[in-house]
N, C-alpha and C positions, 0 to 999 in steps of 0.2 A: 908321305902325306904332305900336301901343299898347305902351308900356313894360311894362305888366303881362303882355301876351302874350309879350314877349321874355323877361322874367324867368322866367315859367312854363316856357317852352321850355327854357331853360338848366337849370332845376331838374329837369325831366322827363328830360333827356338828359345829366345831369352826368357819369355814368359813361363814356358815349361820348366826351364832350368832354374829360374828363380823360385817358382812354386815348389819344385822338388827339394831345393836347398832349404827353403823355409820349413817344409815338412820334416826334413831330416834334423834340422836344428831344434825344432819343437820336440821331436821324439827324444833326442839326446838330453835336452834340458829337463823334460819330464822324468826320464830315467835317472838322471843325476839327483834331482830333488828327492825322489823316492829313495834312492840309494843312501843319500845323506841322512834322511829321516829314519831309516831303518838300520843302516850299516854302522853309523857312528855309535848309537846307544848299544847296539848288539856287540860291537867291538869292545866298548867299555865294560859291558857285562862279562864278556868272555875273558878279558884280561885279568879279572879278579880270580878266575878259577883255572888252575894249572892243567887239569885234565881236559877241560873244554878248550883251553888255549892250544894244546898240542893237536887235538882233533881238528879244530877250526883252521889252524895253519896248514895242516896236511891236506884237508879238503880244498882250501883256497889255492894251495900250490898246484894240486892236480888239475883243478878247473882252469887255472891260468895257463896251463900248457896246451889246452885244447884251442885250436885256431877258431876264430869267430865263424868262419865259413862252415866248419864241422859242427859247431853248436847249432848253427842255423839248420843244418841237415837233420840234427836230432830233434829239433823243435817242430819241423814241418809235419810229421805224422801225428802230432797230438790231436786227438779227436776234437772236432768242432772248432778248432782254432785254425781256420784257413785264411783269416784276414792277415794280410802281410803286415799291417800296422801293429797288430797285437803281437805277432811273432817277433817283429823287430824290436818292439818295446821290451818284451821279455828277455830277448837276447842282450840288449843294451843294459837292462836292469841287472841281469845275472853277472855280467862282467864288471859293471861299475860297483855293485854291492860287494862282490867278492874282493875287489881291490880296496874298497872303503874299509871293510872289516879287517883285511890283511894289514893294511897300513896303520889302522887305529891300534891294533894289537902291537905291532912292531914299534910304533913311535911313542907308546905310553911308557912313562918312567917305571911303572910296576913291572913291565916286561923285562926291562934291563936289569932290575934288581933280581927278578926271578932267575934270569939267565946266569947272573954272577953267583947266586947261591947254588944253582945246580952244577956249575963247573967247579965249585970249591971242594 
């Protein structure tokens, strides 16, 4: 691939590339805001309950092993959700919220105390 051809492609399509980049950033920012607003309180709620904590950590661990492309494939057949923006938002939201809940549980001092008690 010739670097000159690559550069000229970017220059010829800079408006499209900038628009797609801004669309992507908007999608990610919306998903992160929703994930923080839901995931952080949910993680704080779950960390207080040992049974829920074990289930939530298990589910989050399983979902985090699914590659994003595979999750995209699972979401495509959802009826009446053929809009790529909605599918992309759901996908970004699922991954960011799972990570938010997972890390909230793991980083909360109550979790460390519960782990010490369970290992004693």
